[in-house]
N, C-alpha and C positions, 0 to 999 in steps of 0.2 A: 268400649264402655270404660269410663274412668272410675277409679275406686273412690268411695266416699271419704271425706276428710276425717270423720270419726265413726265409730261403730255403734250407732244408736240402734237398739234392739227392741222389737215389739214383744209382747207376751200374749197369753191366751185372753187376757183382759184388754179390749181395745182402748181403754183409758189408762193403761199402765205401760210405761216404757222404762228402759234402763240403759245407762251409759257406763261401761267399764273405763276407768281412768288410767292413763299411763303418762309417762313424762312428756311425751310429745304433745299433750293437751294442756300442759301446765307451765307455769312461770314462777319466778322467785329465786331466792338465793339457795345454794346447795344445802340439802337437808331440810329445807323449809318450803319446798315447792308446793303449789296449789293450783287448782283448776283455773285457767284463764277465764275471766268473767264472760267474754264473748262466746266461749265454748258453751257455757251454761245457757246463755241466751239462745244460741244457735240450736242446741239440743231441744230446748223448750219449744222453739218455733217448729222444728222437725216433728216433735211429738204432737203438737196441736194440729199441724197440717195433716199428719197421718191419721189422727183420730177424726177430725172434722171433714176431711177430704175437700178442703178449701184453702186457698192461699191466704197468708197473713197480710192484713192491711197495715196494721201497726201493732207494735208490742213494746211493753215497758217492763224492765226487770228491776227489782229491788234486791241488792246483794246483802245477805245477812250473815254468812259465815263462809268458811273455807272447806273445800273438799280436797283431800290429798291423793296423790297417785297411789294406785293399788287398791283404792276403794271403788265401790259401785254406787253411782248416783241413780236413784229411782226418781222417775218423773210421773206424777199423777195429774192427769188432765181432767178438768172439770168444765162442763159446757152448760152454764145456767140458762143460756138463751140461744136457740137455734131456729132462725127464721128462713124465709124463702130464699133470700140471697146472702144473708150475713149471719155469722155466729159470734157470740161473745164467750170467750174461754179464759181459763186460768190454769196455770201449771204451778204445782208445789214440788220443788226438787229437794230431795233430802238424802242423806246418808244415814241409814238406820233411823233413829228418832231425831236426828239433828237437821233442821231445815237450813238449806244452803241458799236458796233464792226463790223468790216468787215472781212469776211473770203473768201479767194480764195482757189480753190481746183481743182484737177483732179480726175476723176472717171473712173472706167472701169476695164477690165481685158482682156488679150490677150491669145490665145491658146499657150501653151508651156509645154514641158516635163521637163524643168529645175526647180528644187526646192531644194535649198541648202542654208544653212546659215554658215558663217564663225565666226560670233560673238557668243560666248558661255556664258551661264549664269554663274554668280559668284557662288562660293561655299557658301552655306547658310544652316543653320539648318531649319527644317520644321517649318511651322507657329505655330503649337501647342507647339513647344519648344522655342518660342520667346516671349519676354515680349511685352504686348500691350502698344502702345504709349498713354500717357495721356497728350498729348501736348495741347489739346484744353479744353475749359471750359466744365466740365462735366454736368453742370446744364442748358446748352443752347441747344435747339433743332435746330441746324443749319446744314449746309452741313457736317461739320466734325462729327456730331453725326450719320450721315447716312453711314459713311465709317469706316471700321475697319482697323487699321494700326498696324502691329507688326514689331518690330525692329530686323532685322537679324544681321546687322553690323552698327556700328557708334552710334551717339548721336542724338536723336529726341525729343527735349524738348524746351519749352520757356525759360528755365534757361540756363545759360552759361555752356558749357561743362567743366567738371573738368580736362579734358586732354589738354585744350588749343586749339590752331589752329591745324587743321587737316593737315597731311602730304600730303594727296592725294585728299582732298575735296570730299570724296566719302562716301555715306551712302546707305545701302541696306534695303529695306522695303518690307514686304508682305502686300498687300492691297486687300480688297474685299468689296463689298457692303453688308451692314448688312441685307438688305431685301431679299437676295438670288437672285437678278436680274442677268440675263445673262450677261456675259462679252462679249460685242460687241464693235464696233468701237466707239460708243458714250461713253460707260463706260470707255474705254481705254483713251479717250480724257480727261475725268474727272480725272482719275488717273494721267495722264501726267502733269496736272497742279499742282501737288505736288512738282515740282522741287524747288520752293522757300523755301520749308521746309528744304532743305539741306544747306541753307546759314549759319544758326546758327552753325551747325556741322563743316562746313568748316572753319569759322572764330573763332570758340571756344567762341562765344559771343551770347548774347540774340539778335538775328538779324533775319531778313527775307526780303521779297521783294514784291513789287507789279509788276505783269507781264505787260510788254509792248507789248509782242507778245507771240505766242505759235505756234510752227510748229510740226506736227506729220506725220509720214510716216508709212504706214501699210504694213506688209508682209502677212502672213496667220494667221487668227484668229482661234484658236482651242478651244474646250470646256475646261474650267478650272474654278475652284472655286476661287482660289487665283491667284494673279499676283505678280511676283517677280520684283520689281522696283529698278533698280540700278541708283541712282542719283549721278551725278558728277558735282560739281561746278568747272568750268574750270578757273575762274578768276574774280577778281573785280577791277575796275578802274573807276575814274571820277564819283563816286556815282552810278555806275551801276554794277550789277552782271550778269554773263553769266553762264548758266548751261545746262545740258543735262540729258536724261533718256533713259534707255533701259528697255523694258517691256516684260517679259518672262512668258509663261505658266508654270504650275507646272511641266510639263514634259521636260522643257528646251527649248521649241520652242520659238524663238524670234518672237513676234507678232507685235511689233511696236518700233520705236525710236522717240524721241522728243527732242526739244531744246527750250530755252527761253532766253530773256534778261529781266532783272528786275530792277526796281528802288530799290536801297539798303536802307533798313530801320534798324537802330540800335535802339533797344528798351530798352536799359539798364536803362533808367530813368522811364520805365513803371513798374507797379507791375507785378511780375511773376505769371503765371497761371499754 
C-alpha cells in the first residue's frame, strides 16, 4: 500500500475534515510559504468523496486567502442535493475564522455503456527520454520537491525562454509523485494546478501566475505511474492569464481536463532559480 500524498483526517462529524499543513504541501519564497492551491483543491475533493461516498465529476475552486505551514485547515462539507446517482456539494476550507478557499462540485456516476474520448494525447517521448525540470529551488523541501516533472515539449524554467514568445502557448510535461502515491482524483487536482508554470513558456519571459480559480473535470481514472499533462496558455490581458490542461494516462486515456485564470506575475527583476 502506498502512503497518501497528504494527511487528510476525518472527525466524528462526517461533514468535517482537517488537513495539517507542513512545508512539503507549500510553495513560495522562504519565510512566506503558503499552501499550494492544488493541495487545497485536492483536500476538498478527498473530503467530499469521503462524505458523499461518490466520485467527483467536476469541481471548481475559488482561492480567497493563504494558509501557512504549521496551521490546520478545516474543511466543512455541505451537501445541499443528494439524488439517486449524483450529489451537489460544497466545501468551505478555513483556518480559524479565515476562509481560504471555497470548492463547489458534483459527484456520482450513472449507468451507461458509452465510453469514448475524442481528445487524443499529444505525441511525446517517454518520460525516461525527457529532461527533468529543475524549475524550483533544489535545496527546499516544498511541494515542488515532492513532484517529479519532465519536459516533453516546450520550455519549463524560471529563466526566460531563448526562443522568445511561443507560437501556440503550449508546453507538454510528464508528472508523477516522487513517493509513488496512487494517481487518483486528488493527485490529478494537484497536477492540474501546474497550469501557471506554462506562462513563462508562452510569453518567452521569466513569468508565472497566482491562481484565482481552478476547475477540473474527470472522465475515467486508470492506473498509471506518469501523467502526460498538456498545458496551453490561451491568452493574457488586463494583468490576467488564462490557461487549460489535459491530463492523460501513459496509455493515452484522457483522465481529466482543467482550466484556470491567474494573476500575471513578471519576475524578470527577481534572481533566477
